[in-house]
C-alpha positions as CSV (number, residue, x, y, z in Angstrom):
1,M,-44.0,-121.6,-53.4
2,I,-43.6,-117.8,-53.2
3,E,-47.3,-117.4,-52.3
4,E,-47.0,-120.0,-49.5
5,T,-43.8,-118.3,-48.2
6,I,-45.5,-114.9,-48.2
7,K,-48.5,-116.4,-46.4
8,R,-46.3,-118.1,-43.8
9,N,-44.4,-114.8,-43.3
10,L,-47.6,-112.9,-42.9
11,R,-48.9,-115.4,-40.3
12,L,-45.6,-115.2,-38.4
13,T,-45.8,-111.4,-38.5
14,F,-49.4,-111.4,-37.4
15,R,-48.6,-113.7,-34.5
16,S,-45.6,-111.6,-33.5
17,T,-47.7,-108.5,-33.7
18,K,-50.5,-110.1,-31.7
19,R,-48.1,-111.2,-29.0
20,F,-46.6,-107.7,-28.9
21,L,-50.0,-106.1,-28.7
22,W,-50.9,-108.4,-25.8
23,K,-47.7,-107.5,-24.0
24,V,-48.3,-103.8,-24.5
25,L,-51.9,-104.2,-23.3
26,A,-50.7,-106.2,-20.2
27,L,-48.1,-103.5,-19.5
28,L,-50.8,-100.8,-19.8
29,L,-53.1,-102.7,-17.5
30,I,-50.2,-103.0,-15.0
31,I,-49.5,-99.3,-15.3
32,Y,-53.2,-98.5,-15.0
33,A,-53.5,-100.7,-11.8
34,F,-50.5,-99.1,-10.2
35,S,-51.9,-95.6,-11.1
36,G,-54.2,-96.0,-8.1
37,T,-51.3,-95.6,-5.7
38,Y,-51.1,-92.1,-4.2
39,S,-49.6,-90.3,-1.3
40,I,-50.8,-87.7,1.1
41,S,-48.3,-85.3,2.6
42,S,-48.1,-84.5,6.3
43,N,-49.9,-81.1,6.0
44,E,-52.7,-82.5,3.8
45,V,-55.9,-84.6,4.2
46,G,-57.4,-86.5,1.3
47,V,-61.1,-86.8,0.2
48,L,-61.7,-90.1,-1.6
49,Q,-64.7,-90.3,-4.0
50,R,-66.0,-93.3,-5.9
51,F,-68.1,-92.5,-8.9
52,G,-68.7,-89.0,-7.4
53,K,-69.8,-90.3,-3.9
54,I,-67.6,-89.5,-0.9
55,I,-66.5,-92.7,0.8
56,D,-63.7,-91.3,3.0
57,S,-63.5,-87.6,3.9
58,Q,-60.4,-88.0,6.1
59,V,-57.6,-89.8,4.3
60,M,-54.7,-89.4,6.6
61,P,-51.1,-88.7,5.5
62,G,-49.2,-91.6,4.0
63,I,-49.2,-93.9,1.0
64,H,-52.6,-95.3,0.0
65,Y,-54.2,-97.2,-2.8
66,S,-57.6,-96.7,-4.6
67,F,-59.2,-97.8,-7.8
68,P,-57.7,-95.9,-10.7
69,W,-59.6,-93.1,-12.6
70,P,-62.5,-92.9,-13.5
71,I,-63.6,-95.2,-10.6
72,D,-62.0,-93.3,-7.7
73,R,-60.8,-89.8,-7.4
74,I,-58.7,-88.3,-4.6
75,D,-58.7,-84.6,-3.8
76,K,-55.9,-83.3,-1.5
77,V,-56.6,-80.4,0.8
78,A,-54.0,-78.5,2.8
79,V,-55.6,-78.4,6.2
80,K,-52.5,-77.2,8.2
81,K,-52.0,-74.1,6.0
82,S,-53.1,-71.0,7.8
83,H,-54.6,-68.1,5.9
84,R,-54.2,-64.6,7.3
85,V,-56.4,-61.7,6.3
86,I,-56.4,-58.1,7.5
87,F,-59.7,-56.2,7.7
88,D,-59.7,-52.4,8.0
89,D,-62.4,-51.4,5.5
90,F,-66.1,-52.1,6.1
91,S,-67.3,-51.2,2.6
92,E,-68.2,-53.8,0.0
93,N,-66.8,-51.8,-2.9
94,S,-63.2,-50.5,-2.7
95,E,-64.0,-47.8,-5.3
96,I,-66.8,-46.5,-3.1
97,A,-64.4,-46.6,-0.1
98,W,-61.8,-44.5,-1.9
99,T,-64.5,-42.0,-3.0
100,F,-65.7,-41.8,0.6
101,R,-62.2,-41.0,1.8
102,D,-61.7,-38.4,-0.9
103,L,-65.0,-36.6,-0.2
104,T,-64.9,-36.7,3.6
105,G,-61.3,-37.3,4.5
106,L,-62.4,-40.1,6.8
107,D,-61.8,-43.7,6.8
108,S,-64.5,-46.3,7.1
109,Y,-65.7,-46.7,10.6
110,C,-68.0,-48.6,13.0
111,I,-70.7,-47.2,15.3
112,S,-70.6,-48.2,19.0
113,G,-73.6,-49.0,21.1
114,D,-73.7,-45.4,22.4
115,N,-73.4,-43.9,18.9
116,N,-69.7,-43.1,18.8
117,V,-67.4,-43.5,15.8
118,V,-64.6,-46.0,16.1
119,H,-61.9,-46.9,13.6
120,L,-60.8,-50.5,13.7
121,S,-58.3,-52.9,12.2
122,C,-58.8,-56.6,12.6
123,V,-56.5,-59.5,11.8
124,L,-58.2,-62.9,11.0
125,Q,-56.5,-66.2,10.7
126,Y,-58.4,-69.3,9.5
127,A,-57.7,-72.8,8.2
128,I,-59.7,-75.7,6.6
129,D,-61.3,-77.9,9.3
130,Q,-63.6,-80.0,7.2
131,P,-62.1,-80.8,3.7
132,A,-65.3,-82.4,2.3
133,D,-67.4,-79.3,3.2
134,Y,-64.7,-77.0,1.8
135,L,-64.6,-78.9,-1.5
136,F,-68.3,-79.5,-2.2
137,S,-70.3,-76.9,-0.1
138,V,-70.5,-73.1,-0.4
139,N,-67.4,-71.7,-2.1
140,I,-66.2,-68.9,0.2
141,N,-63.8,-66.5,-1.4
142,E,-61.9,-63.7,0.3
143,Q,-64.5,-61.0,-0.6
144,V,-67.4,-63.1,0.8
145,L,-65.4,-63.8,3.9
146,K,-64.6,-60.1,4.2
147,N,-68.2,-59.2,4.1
148,M,-69.1,-61.8,6.7
149,V,-66.3,-60.5,9.0
150,S,-67.4,-56.9,8.5
151,S,-71.0,-57.7,9.3
152,T,-70.0,-59.6,12.4
153,I,-67.7,-56.8,13.6
154,I,-70.3,-54.1,13.1
155,H,-73.0,-56.2,14.9
156,T,-70.6,-56.9,17.8
157,L,-69.5,-53.3,18.3
158,A,-73.1,-52.0,18.1
159,S,-73.9,-53.7,21.3
160,M,-71.0,-52.2,23.4
161,P,-70.3,-48.7,24.7
162,V,-67.3,-46.9,23.3
163,D,-65.4,-46.8,26.6
164,Q,-65.5,-50.6,26.8
165,I,-64.4,-50.9,23.2
166,L,-61.4,-48.7,23.6
167,T,-60.2,-50.0,27.0
168,Y,-60.9,-53.3,28.6
169,G,-63.3,-54.8,26.1
170,K,-60.9,-55.8,23.3
171,R,-60.5,-59.4,24.4
172,S,-64.3,-60.0,24.7
173,I,-64.8,-58.4,21.3
174,E,-62.2,-60.8,19.8
175,N,-63.9,-63.8,21.4
176,S,-67.4,-62.6,20.3
177,I,-66.2,-62.1,16.7
178,K,-64.6,-65.5,16.6
179,L,-67.6,-67.3,18.0
180,D,-70.2,-65.5,15.9
181,L,-68.3,-65.8,12.7
182,Q,-67.6,-69.5,13.3
183,K,-71.4,-70.1,13.8
184,R,-72.1,-68.4,10.5
185,L,-69.5,-70.4,8.7
186,D,-70.7,-73.7,10.2
187,A,-74.3,-72.9,9.2
188,L,-73.1,-72.5,5.6
189,Q,-71.0,-75.7,5.9
190,T,-67.9,-73.9,4.5
191,G,-65.5,-76.2,6.2
192,L,-63.4,-73.3,7.5
193,G,-62.3,-72.8,11.1
194,I,-61.4,-69.5,12.7
195,T,-58.2,-70.0,14.6
196,F,-57.2,-66.5,15.6
197,V,-58.8,-63.0,15.8
198,E,-56.9,-59.9,16.9
199,L,-57.9,-56.3,17.1
200,R,-54.7,-54.6,16.0
201,E,-56.0,-51.0,16.4
202,V,-59.1,-49.6,17.9
203,S,-59.2,-45.8,18.0
204,P,-61.7,-42.9,17.8
205,P,-61.4,-40.2,15.1
206,D,-58.2,-38.1,15.3
207,M,-60.0,-34.9,16.1
208,V,-61.3,-36.4,19.4
209,Q,-58.5,-38.7,20.2
210,S,-57.0,-36.4,22.9
211,Y,-60.3,-36.3,24.7
212,F,-60.6,-40.0,24.7
213,N,-57.1,-40.2,25.9
214,D,-58.1,-38.0,28.9
215,V,-61.1,-40.3,29.6
216,I,-58.9,-43.4,29.4
217,N,-56.3,-41.9,31.7
218,A,-59.0,-40.9,34.1
219,Q,-60.3,-44.5,34.0
220,I,-56.8,-45.8,34.6
221,D,-56.4,-43.5,37.6
222,K,-59.8,-44.6,38.9
223,K,-58.8,-48.3,38.6
224,K,-55.5,-47.5,40.3
225,C,-57.2,-45.7,43.2
226,I,-59.7,-48.6,43.5
227,T,-56.8,-51.1,43.5
228,T,-54.9,-49.0,46.2
229,A,-58.1,-48.8,48.3
230,E,-58.7,-52.5,48.0
231,S,-55.1,-53.2,49.0
232,Y,-55.4,-50.9,52.0
233,R,-58.7,-52.5,52.9
234,N,-57.3,-56.0,52.7
235,E,-54.3,-54.9,54.8
236,Q,-56.5,-53.4,57.5
237,I,-58.8,-56.5,57.5
238,L,-55.7,-58.7,58.0
239,K,-54.6,-56.5,60.9
240,A,-58.0,-56.4,62.4
241,R,-58.3,-60.2,62.2
242,A,-54.9,-60.6,63.8
243,Q,-55.9,-58.2,66.6
244,A,-59.2,-60.1,67.0
245,N,-57.3,-63.4,67.3
246,R,-55.0,-61.9,69.9
247,L,-58.0,-60.6,71.9
248,I,-59.8,-63.9,71.6
249,Q,-56.7,-65.8,72.8
250,R,-56.2,-63.4,75.7
251,A,-59.9,-63.7,76.7
252,A,-59.6,-67.5,76.5
253,A,-56.5,-67.4,78.7
254,Y,-58.2,-65.1,81.2
255,R,-61.3,-67.3,81.2
256,T,-59.2,-70.4,81.8
257,K,-57.2,-68.6,84.6
258,T,-60.4,-67.2,86.2
259,I,-62.1,-70.6,86.1
260,A,-59.0,-72.2,87.7
261,E,-58.8,-69.6,90.4
262,S,-62.5,-69.9,91.1
263,T,-62.3,-73.6,91.2
264,G,-59.3,-73.4,93.7
265,E,-61.2,-70.9,95.9
266,T,-64.2,-73.1,95.9
267,K,-62.2,-76.1,96.9
268,R,-60.5,-74.1,99.7
269,F,-63.9,-72.8,100.9
270,L,-65.3,-76.3,100.9
271,E,-62.3,-77.5,102.8
272,Q,-62.9,-74.8,105.5
273,L,-66.6,-75.5,105.5
274,K,-66.2,-79.1,106.5
275,P,-64.9,-78.4,110.1
276,A,-67.2,-75.4,110.5
277,S,-70.2,-77.4,109.8
278,R,-69.3,-79.7,112.7
279,D,-68.6,-76.8,115.3
280,I,-70.2,-73.5,114.3
281,T,-69.1,-71.6,117.4
282,A,-65.5,-72.6,117.0
283,A,-65.6,-71.7,113.4
284,R,-67.0,-68.3,114.1
285,Q,-64.3,-67.7,116.7
286,Q,-61.6,-68.8,114.3
287,L,-62.9,-66.5,111.6
288,Y,-63.1,-63.6,114.1
289,M,-59.5,-64.2,115.2
290,Q,-58.4,-64.4,111.6
291,F,-60.2,-61.1,110.9
292,V,-58.6,-59.4,113.9
293,K,-55.2,-60.7,112.9
294,E,-55.5,-59.3,109.4
295,T,-57.1,-56.0,110.5
296,W,-55.1,-55.1,113.7
297,P,-51.8,-54.1,111.9
298,K,-53.8,-51.7,109.6
299,I,-55.3,-49.7,112.5
300,K,-53.2,-46.6,113.4
301,Q,-55.0,-45.5,116.6
302,K,-55.9,-48.2,119.0
303,Y,-58.1,-47.8,122.2
304,V,-58.1,-50.4,125.0
305,V,-61.3,-50.2,127.1
306,E,-62.8,-52.3,129.7
307,P,-65.6,-54.7,128.8
308,G,-68.3,-52.5,130.2
309,A,-67.1,-49.3,128.6
310,A,-68.3,-50.3,125.2
311,D,-71.9,-49.8,126.2
312,Y,-71.0,-46.4,127.8
313,L,-69.4,-45.3,124.6
314,R,-72.3,-46.5,122.4
315,I,-74.8,-44.5,124.6
316,R,-72.8,-41.3,124.2
């Protein structure tokens, strides 16, 4: 009896333990299934992998579900975070740079296209554009990026004269650095995007700064004079055009008036010609009388002679 009771209790215990283990296993399976739920914040983008293969490189912000580990894996990348770096040293080794300063008293510099020394400070801002490339391609750390920026700056300044670098060429330098550096980063598939480049300070060495200031001031005065001359030229051109328009209008008015007067005289002459063409003698007599009528008051001394006296006077 005791043995049967023990066996029965053991069977009951085994069954209870078995049911408990199944419940625990089912709970673990449920927890495991729900572990595939994940969320992406608003400033992140997810990269979803399945057995190491990328199946979605742009998982947008929100709540998502994937197969739990080790089937799927999600990497979250902060794509809206901007990284800001200042570059004012063009040497690869900071110790060498400090030694160079101690020995020469000069900071690191660039050479312009016309072999002048230029000190430069550049601010670079970048962010992650392609999360998959950023995670699985070339790993660019700050030192590598610094070397690439330094090389790009040196190459850009070497193609420009110092006057352009120090005066009106800063914007073109910034654009050139941004485009060239972005091409190099894209060629390496780094996944980084350059968002902002600014030259904070571009200056010659201190010992020649005053001379460069004189040159810059002279160039500013030159541009000012050119601007003043162009303004005067534009003003005179406008005045000349206005005067030309007035002359053209006057000439057009005179032309219209002259044509109208000539047309009127022609009509009047034609009206007089009609009766004259019918009786030429009468027309000549009328013209003669009209001439006498117009001329007689203008003659101061008048002589009245007989009809035959005219020939006598002509002979004398």
